[in-house]
C-alpha positions in Angstrom: 132.4 129.2 77.6 130.8 131.4 75.0 127.2 132.5 75.3 126.3 130.6 72.2 127.4 127.3 73.8 126.0 128.2 77.2 122.4 128.9 76.2 121.7 125.5 74.6 123.4 123.8 77.5 121.3 125.8 80.0 118.1 124.9 78.0 119.1 121.2 78.1 119.6 121.3 81.9 116.3 123.1 82.4 114.4 120.6 80.2 116.1 117.7 81.9 115.2 119.0 85.3 111.6 119.6 84.2 111.3 116.1 82.8 112.7 114.6 86.0 110.2 116.6 88.1 107.4 115.4 85.8 108.4 111.8 86.1 109.0 111.9 89.8 106.3 110.3 91.9 105.8 109.8 95.6 106.0 106.4 97.1 103.5 105.0 99.6 103.1 102.3 102.2 100.2 100.1 103.3 99.5 96.8 105.0 97.6 93.5 104.6 94.8 92.0 106.7 93.7 88.9 104.9 90.6 88.4 107.1 89.3 92.0 106.8 85.9 90.8 105.5 85.1 89.4 109.0 85.8 92.7 110.9 83.0 94.4 112.8 82.4 98.1 112.2 84.3 99.0 115.4 87.3 96.8 114.6 87.3 98.1 111.0 87.3 101.7 112.2 90.1 101.1 114.6 92.3 99.5 111.9 91.5 102.1 109.2 92.0 105.1 111.6 95.4 103.7 112.5 96.4 103.1 108.9 95.3 106.6 108.0 97.3 108.1 110.8 100.4 106.4 109.3 99.5 107.8 105.8 99.1 104.2 104.5 97.3 104.2 101.2 96.5 100.5 100.4 95.2 97.5 102.3 95.6 94.0 100.9 92.7 91.7 101.6 91.8 88.1 100.6 88.6 86.4 99.5 89.1 83.1 101.3 86.6 81.8 103.8 87.6 82.3 107.5 86.6 81.4 111.0 85.9 83.3 114.2 88.4 85.3 116.1 91.4 85.2 113.7 94.7 86.5 115.2 92.9 87.4 118.4 90.6 89.7 116.5 86.8 89.3 117.2 85.7 88.5 113.7 82.6 87.0 112.1 83.0 83.7 110.4 82.6 84.0 106.6 82.0 81.1 104.3 84.2 80.4 101.2 83.1 81.9 97.9 82.8 78.4 96.6 81.9 76.5 99.8 80.8 73.1 98.6 82.2 72.4 95.1 83.9 74.1 92.2 81.2 76.3 90.7 82.7 76.7 87.2 80.5 79.6 86.3 77.3 78.3 87.8 76.1 81.6 89.4 73.7 80.0 91.8 76.6 78.0 93.3 78.7 80.9 94.5 78.2 82.1 98.1 78.6 85.9 97.8 78.7 86.6 101.5 82.3 87.5 101.5 81.8 89.8 98.5 78.9 91.6 100.2 80.9 92.1 103.4 83.8 93.4 101.3 81.3 95.8 99.6 80.8 97.5 103.0 84.4 97.4 104.0 85.7 99.0 100.8 83.3 102.0 101.2 84.6 102.4 104.8 88.2 102.1 103.7 87.6 104.7 101.0 86.4 107.2 103.6 89.8 106.9 105.3 91.7 107.5 102.0 92.5 103.8 101.5 92.1 101.6 98.5 92.0 97.8 98.5 94.3 95.3 96.8 92.1 92.2 96.4 93.5 88.7 96.3 90.9 86.4 94.8 92.3 83.2 96.2 95.3 81.8 98.0 97.7 79.0 97.8 97.0 78.5 101.5 93.4 77.6 100.8 94.4 75.4 97.8 97.0 73.5 99.8 94.6 73.4 102.8 92.1 71.3 100.8 89.5 73.8 99.5 87.2 72.8 96.7 90.0 73.2 94.1 92.5 71.3 96.1 90.1 68.4 96.8 88.9 68.1 93.2 92.1 68.7 91.2 95.1 68.5 93.6 97.7 71.2 93.8 99.8 70.2 90.8 96.9 69.8 88.4 95.4 73.1 89.5 98.3 74.8 87.8 99.0 72.5 84.9 95.7 71.3 83.6 93.2 73.3 81.5 90.0 72.1 83.4 90.9 73.7 86.7 92.2 76.9 85.0 88.9 77.3 83.1 87.0 76.9 86.4 89.2 79.3 88.2 88.8 81.9 85.4 85.1 81.6 86.0 85.7 82.4 89.6 87.7 85.5 88.6 85.0 86.7 86.3 82.4 86.2 88.9 84.3 88.4 91.4 85.1 91.1 88.9 81.4 91.3 87.8 80.0 91.2 91.3 77.6 94.2 91.5 78.4 96.3 94.5 75.5 96.3 97.0 75.3 100.0 97.5 77.3 101.6 94.7 75.4 99.8 92.0 78.4 99.0 89.8 80.5 95.9 89.2 83.8 95.7 91.1 85.7 95.9 87.8 84.5 99.5 87.5 85.3 100.7 91.0 88.7 102.2 90.5 88.0 104.8 93.2 87.9 101.9 95.8 90.1 99.1 94.3 93.8 99.6 93.8 94.5 96.2 92.2 93.4 92.6 91.7 95.7 89.6 92.1 94.4 86.1 91.0 96.1 84.3 93.9 98.3 84.9 96.9 101.7 83.1 96.4 100.6 80.9 93.6 102.7 77.7 93.4 104.8 78.8 96.4 104.9 75.4 98.0 106.1 73.7 94.8 109.5 75.4 94.6 111.2 77.6 92.1 111.6 74.9 89.4 107.9 74.3 89.3 107.1 78.0 89.2 109.5 78.5 86.3 107.9 75.7 84.4 104.4 77.1 84.9 104.9 80.9 84.7 102.2 80.9 82.0 99.6 80.2 84.7 100.1 83.6 86.2 100.1 85.4 82.8 97.0 83.6 81.6 95.1 84.5 84.8 96.2 88.1 84.4 94.8 88.0 80.8 91.5 86.9 82.2 91.5 89.8 84.7 92.6 92.3 82.2 90.0 91.0 79.7 87.3 91.9 82.1 88.8 95.2 83.3 89.8 96.5 79.9 93.0 98.6 79.3 91.8 101.8 80.9 89.9 100.7 84.1 92.3 102.5 86.5 92.6 99.2 88.4 96.0 97.4 88.3 96.7 93.7 87.8 99.4 92.1 89.9 101.0 88.8 90.8 100.7 87.6 94.3 104.4 87.2 95.2 106.4 84.1 96.0 108.8 83.0 98.7 111.6 85.5 98.2 112.9 88.3 96.0 114.3 86.4 93.0 111.5 83.8 93.0 108.9 86.7 93.0 110.3 88.4 89.9 110.2 85.9 87.0 111.4 87.1 83.6 108.3 85.6 82.0 106.1 87.9 84.1 108.1 90.9 83.2 107.2 90.2 79.6 103.5 89.5 80.2 101.4 92.3 78.7 98.5 91.8 81.1 100.5 92.3 84.2 101.0 95.8 85.5 102.7 95.0 88.8 105.2 92.3 89.8 104.7 91.8 93.6 107.6 90.8 95.8 107.3 88.8 99.0 110.6 88.9 101.0 111.4 88.2 104.6 115.1 87.3 104.5 117.3 90.2 105.6 119.5 89.7 102.5 116.6 90.6 100.3 115.6 93.7 102.3 118.5 95.8 101.3 118.8 98.6 98.7 121.6 96.8 97.0 119.6 93.6 96.6 116.4 95.4 95.4 117.9 98.0 93.0 118.7 95.6 90.2 115.1 94.4 90.1 113.9 98.0 90.0 116.0 98.5 86.9 114.7 95.3 85.3 111.1 96.2 85.9 111.6 99.8 84.6 113.2 98.4 81.4 110.2 96.0 81.0 107.7 98.8 81.6 106.4 97.2 84.8 105.9 98.4 88.3 107.2 96.7 91.5 105.4 96.5 94.8 107.0 94.9 97.9 103.7 93.4 98.8 104.8 91.4 101.8 107.6 91.9 104.3 107.7 91.9 108.1 109.9 92.0 111.2 109.6 88.9 113.3 108.5 89.2 116.9 110.7 86.3 118.0 114.5 86.0 118.2 114.6 83.5 115.4 115.8 84.0 111.8 113.5 86.6 110.3 112.4 84.4 107.4 111.8 81.4 109.7 109.7 82.7 112.5 107.6 79.9 114.0 108.1 80.5 117.7 111.0 81.4 120.0 112.2 83.8 122.6 110.9 87.4 122.4 113.2 89.7 120.5 114.0 93.0 122.3 111.5 95.6 121.2 114.2 98.1 120.3 116.0 95.6 118.1 112.7 94.8 116.4 112.0 98.5 115.9 115.5 99.0 114.5 114.8 96.1 112.0 111.6 97.8 110.9 113.2 101.1 110.4 116.3 99.7 108.6 114.4 97.4 106.2 111.6 99.9 105.5 114.2 102.6 104.8 116.0 100.3 102.4 112.9 99.4 100.5 111.9 103.0 100.2 115.4 104.0 99.2 115.2 101.5 96.3 112.1 103.3 95.1 109.6 100.5 95.8 106.3 101.1 97.6 105.5 98.5 100.3 102.8 96.8 102.3 103.6 95.4 105.8 102.5 92.0 106.9 100.3 92.7 109.0 98.7 95.5 111.0 96.1 94.3 113.5 93.2 96.3 115.0 93.7 94.4 118.3 96.5 93.5 120.7 98.8 91.0 119.0 98.3 87.5 120.6 101.8 86.5 119.3 100.8 83.3 117.6 103.4 81.5 115.5 105.0 83.2 112.6 104.4 86.5 114.2 105.1 89.6 112.2 101.9 91.4 113.2 101.9 94.8 114.8 98.8 96.2 116.6 97.8 99.8 115.9 98.4 102.3 118.6 99.2 99.9 121.5 102.1 97.9 120.1 105.7 98.8 121.1 106.6 98.6 117.4 103.7 100.7 116.1 105.6 103.9 116.3 108.5 102.6 114.3 106.2 101.2 111.6 104.1 104.4 111.5 107.1 106.5 111.1 108.5 104.3 108.4 105.2 104.5 106.5 105.0 108.3 106.8 108.6 108.5 105.5 107.7 106.3 102.5 104.9 108.7 101.6 107.3 111.6 101.4 109.9 109.7 99.4 110.3 109.5 95.6 109.3 106.2 94.0 110.8 104.5 91.0 107.3 103.9 89.7 104.4 106.2 89.2 101.4 105.1 91.1 99.9 108.6 91.5 96.8 107.8 89.4 96.1 104.7 91.5 96.1 105.9 95.1 93.9 108.4 96.9 95.6 111.7 97.4 
């Protein structure tokens, strides 16, 4: 090869290498604890210290009301944000107890290098007969304009809640909040056909969130996942300008492989969206992993192997992930048990190692501006 040909080729290779390095971004891991608002300071410290030791960067929390002693954790009961009836923007109607408790928790989480992903409602509450379920019913909640207007008012109330000590509304707290999602697993109980017919609900709610945040808030907007991989990634959401992240919920082993996940990574990249495997877990029982109500106890080493195998596959596909769930207390092993207790659980070491490995791996999406370094 002549020098005249070699020099441009070398320059191209160097530029391509530099570009690849610039685009490369580290992945990360995290967890969920839907009832985090009810934790005592001691329980919160135990949880967050454990997550920090595993290099976990994001904790997903919910804004539903909750009772005492959830999942064996000594928690304080917290009333629903709309405890008696649909507030529809009537500010005196909302009970902000859960928001004020979350004010304290997010400051504590930040001190451990962790941001919150805040889910502002859940299908669980709707189906369970909360004020929206009682007034509108599940189907109408997603299909009629009245409940959507009322729910948008709830979203705006949350985003404009003035933090008790920081003195700013939540929509300006990008140092503390990773992302907002309007609802956990919206429409999940209605099946894929219903979801596909009502994909606009998710995009319209995202528009409401983004309308409050603005385009440069530093806080991301995400879906809340569905039942499995293909159901979680709807084409209409990939083309929704207000959505930054498409969240995946997947518990079936067939979905938790690099081969299954990679095509969705490519689709998201082509659409200019990020993916987050927001919920996955390894069942404690010897049942099917995605149908884990109760059963014989799975051998600990087998469970640990599952954790390592599935986490490795998700990370290899370039998708950051959040485990369902990490507990601050010993796991009581209730039904549908994917939980792992920090420090004491036989599977904590496997999960901790997988999370640390994720933080050292390259991601297919750049979240570097959205997590605490």
